BAMARLO-499070 format. One record per residue (C-alpha): x, y, z; residue in one letter. Coordinates in steps of 0.2 Angstrom, whole numbers, padded with zeros to 4 digits, always signed. Each point is the difference from the previous one (the first is absolute). Layout:
N
+-------+-------+-------+------+
|     u |     v |     w | code |
+-------+-------+-------+------+
|     X |     Y |     Z |    A |
...
+-------+-------+-------+------+
REM end
This chain:
65
+-------+-------+-------+------+
|     u |     v |     w | code |
+-------+-------+-------+------+
| +0098 | +0022 | -0022 |    M |
| +0005 | +0017 | -0005 |    H |
| +0003 | -0007 | -0019 |    E |
| -0018 | -0007 | +0000 |    S |
| -0003 | +0019 | +0003 |    H |
| +0009 | +0004 | -0012 |    R |
| -0009 | -0012 | -0013 |    Q |
| -0016 | +0006 | +0002 |    A |
| +0006 | +0016 | +0001 |    A |
| +0009 | +0001 | -0017 |    E |
| -0015 | -0008 | -0009 |    Q |
| -0014 | +0015 | +0009 |    H |
| +0016 | +0013 | -0012 |    E |
| -0005 | -0012 | -0017 |    L |
| -0018 | -0001 | +0006 |    A |
| +0000 | +0019 | -0002 |    A |
| +0012 | +0005 | -0014 |    H |
| -0015 | -0012 | -0008 |    A |
| -0012 | +0009 | +0005 |    H |
| +0008 | +0016 | -0005 |    R |
| +0003 | -0005 | -0015 |    T |
| -0018 | -0009 | -0002 |    A |
| -0008 | +0016 | +0001 |    A |
| +0013 | +0011 | -0013 |    E |
| -0003 | -0011 | -0013 |    R |
| -0020 | -0001 | +0006 |    N |
| -0001 | +0020 | -0003 |    E |
| +0010 | -0003 | -0019 |    R |
| -0013 | -0012 | -0003 |    G |
| +0013 | -0012 | -0001 |    D |
| -0013 | -0012 | +0007 |    N |
| +0009 | -0016 | -0008 |    P |
| +0016 | +0006 | +0012 |    T |
| -0008 | +0004 | +0015 |    A |
| -0012 | -0015 | +0002 |    N |
| +0018 | -0009 | -0001 |    W |
| +0008 | +0014 | +0015 |    H |
| -0016 | -0005 | +0008 |    A |
| +0002 | -0018 | +0003 |    T |
| +0018 | +0000 | +0006 |    R |
| -0006 | +0013 | +0009 |    A |
| -0011 | -0013 | +0007 |    L |
| +0010 | -0015 | +0003 |    A |
| +0015 | +0013 | +0005 |    Y |
| -0009 | +0005 | +0014 |    S |
| -0009 | -0019 | +0003 |    D |
| +0018 | -0007 | +0002 |    Q |
| +0004 | +0017 | +0011 |    A |
| -0017 | -0008 | +0011 |    Y |
| +0011 | -0017 | +0002 |    K |
| +0014 | +0006 | +0004 |    L |
| -0008 | +0012 | +0014 |    A |
| -0010 | -0016 | +0007 |    K |
| +0017 | -0011 | +0001 |    E |
| +0009 | +0017 | +0008 |    A |
| -0013 | -0001 | +0012 |    Q |
| -0001 | -0014 | +0008 |    T |
| +0018 | -0006 | +0000 |    K |
| +0002 | +0016 | +0011 |    S |
| -0013 | -0002 | +0008 |    G |
| -0009 | +0014 | +0002 |    Q |
| -0022 | +0001 | -0002 |    I |
| -0006 | +0017 | -0006 |    V |
| -0016 | +0004 | -0005 |    T |
| -0002 | +0009 | -0016 |    L |
+-------+-------+-------+------+
REM end
């Protein structure tokens, strides 16, 4: 169970980093690179959500967001 939570947290961190990088590139006017990083952020976020749901199921806890 702990491994599932750790993996989800890692994906959340990768998503946050990609979001920050996309914002920095966007501010510099590098839209193609910003879009690429934003797409990566979405992929990491989707994976983090999937892993978090799996971890929740494995832990047997139901949490309403």
